[in-house]
N, C-alpha and C positions, 0 to 999 in steps of 0.2 A: 615459492610455496608458503602458505600460511603455517606458522609454528606457534605453539603456546606451551607453557609449563602446566602440567597437570599433577595431581596427587594420586598416587596409586593406593591399592587396598591396604598396604602395610604402613601407610603414612609417609613413605618416601616419594620424592618427586621424579618426574621424567619429562622429556620433551615429546610432544605430540605433533606430527605432521598432519594437519587437518585434511589436506587435499588427498592424502593416501589413506586416511584413517589408520595410521601406523604410528607406533611409539618406539622410542629408543629402548625401552624396557617393558616388561610385562605390566599391564594394568592391574594384575592381581598382586603386585608387590615387586617393585624394582629391586630393593635390597634382598628380599627373599629369593628372587630368581637368581641374582648374582651369587648369593651364598650357596644355593643348591646346585646349580648347573656348573659354575666355573670353579668354585672353591671346593665344595664337597666332592663332586665327581671328577674334577680336574686336578686342582692343586694338591689336595690331600691324598688323592690316589697316586699322583706322580711322585710326591715327596716321600713316600713310604720307605724307599730305600736310597734316597738321594737328597742331600741337604743343599745342593747347588743346582738351580734350574734356570734354563733359558726359555722364556715364554714369549710367544707371538700372539698379539691380540688383533683379530680381524674386525675392525670397527672400534677404534679408541673412544669415539663419541664423547660422552660426558665425563669419562675418567672413573666411573664408579667401579668397574672391575679392577682397574689398576689400584685404586685407593684401598679396596678391601684386601687385595693381594698384598699390598705393602704392609697393611696392619698384621696380616698373618705371618709375613716374613719375619717381622720383629718378634712376634709371640712364639714362633716355632724355631727361631734361630736358623732361618733359611737365607741363603744368598741367591738373590734373584736378579737376573738380567732380563729386562722387560722391553719388548719392542711393540709399540702400538702403531698400527697402520690406519690412516684416516684420510680420505680424499677431500672431505669438506669439514674442516674443524668447526666445532661449536663456538658460537660467538660469546664474547666475554659477558655481555649483558644477560645472556641466558644462563651462563654458569653462576652468576651472582644470585640467581633466583632458586637454585637447587639447594635442597636442605640436607645433603649428605653429611656435612660436618656436624650438624645438630643431631641427626638420627644415629650416627655412628660414634658420637662422642670422641671425635678426633680433632687434633689441632688444625685450625683453619689454614695455618701457614703451609701445612703439608699438602692439603688439597690444592692450594694456590700454586705451590711449586710444581705440581704435575702439569698444570696448564701454562704456567709462566716460563717454563724451561723451553729453550729454543728448539725448533724442529731440526732434524737431520744431524743432531749431535747427541752424544751419550752424556748423561748427567747422573751424578750420585745424589739421589733424593734423600736417602738415609744410608747408614753403613750397611744395611741389609738389602737395599733396593736401588738398582740403577735403571734409568729409563732412557730409551731412545724413541722419539716420535718421528715417523716418516709420513710425509704427505704425498700419497700416491694412490692409484687404483690397485685393487687386489690383484688384477691380472698382471701387474708389473712387478710383483714380488719375484725376486730371482735368487734368494738364498737357497742353498742346498745342504741337507744334513746338518742343520744348524740349531734346531729347537727340540726341547724335551716335551713341550706342551703348547697346544694352540687353543686359544679361546676363539671359537668361530661365532661371532656375535653380529653378523651382518643383518641388515633389514630382511624381513621375511620374503620367502619365495613368491608370495602372492603379489608383491609390489616390485621386487627385483629378482625375477627368476634367473637372470644371467649370472647371479652370484652363487647359485646352488647347482652348478653343472659339473660334469666330469672334468671339463677344462680347468675349473677353479680348484676342484679337489685334487687333481693331479699336481697342481702347484703346491697345495698344502702337503700332500704326501711327500713330494720331493724336499720340501723345506724341513720336514721332521727328521730327527735322528732315528735310527732303528729302535724299535720299541717305543717310539714317541707316541703321544696321545693327543687326540683332538676331541673336544667336547663342544656340543651345541644344544641349544634349547629346542631345536627342530626335531621332529620325529616322522616327518613325511616319508612315505614309502619311496618316492622318487629321489629324495635326498639320500636315503640309506642305500638305494641301488647305485646311485652315482658314486658314492664312497666305495662300495664294494667293487665296482667296475675298475677302479684305479688301483686296487690292491689292499684297501683297508679291511681289517677284521672289525666288524661293527656289532655293537650290542645295544639293545634297547634297555633303558633304565627308567625307574620311576621319575616322573617329571616334577617340576616345581609347582607350587600352588597354582591352580587354574589350568594345568596341562597334565594329561595322563602319562605321557612318556617324553623322553629326551634321548639323544644318541651320544654314545662314546665310541670313538674309532681308534684303533691301534695299528701302527705301521709295523709290519713284520716282513723282513726280506731275507 
């Protein structure tokens, strides 16, 4: 499939899959979306009473969510174990064209270390942030009661509806600890109902720029 780097409305870049008319991040602002959905409504919500967090990202992609999480870990003195799942890793030539280092004013070596670290092994990227990247499909996740927070950042249901089903959300539910949190940019009614069907308590929240709403789900058993 044809892919290209595009600039989103906040000046940050993302990858567009032209055949799908789908992007790795919102065209209304890649960094803005990450900060609102995954940091504000996910990380900051979850760390209110806990300075040690285990995070699972569904769709490691460009590493943007991981990079911003790493930055907040240091700022807030959080200890984070981060697991990023990705079936199809982004190519190095695409990563070189992304402008996150410039836009976020972060050390380029940090961004490189996220992508240069070997897959299937745990790496200390900074004293506050450990990363494990796993190359596999989401349906093959088998961790149980392991995570405090899930960033659900898969491609949209329009192009990959199989990733937004009760089957997948049951895997997410099982992977979370009790009172664990899942956040996603999606607010589709079918997605909310699939989450509720497997046991999540789901709330609609104000969405990032360009989207009216998003979802946050909490596991309660």
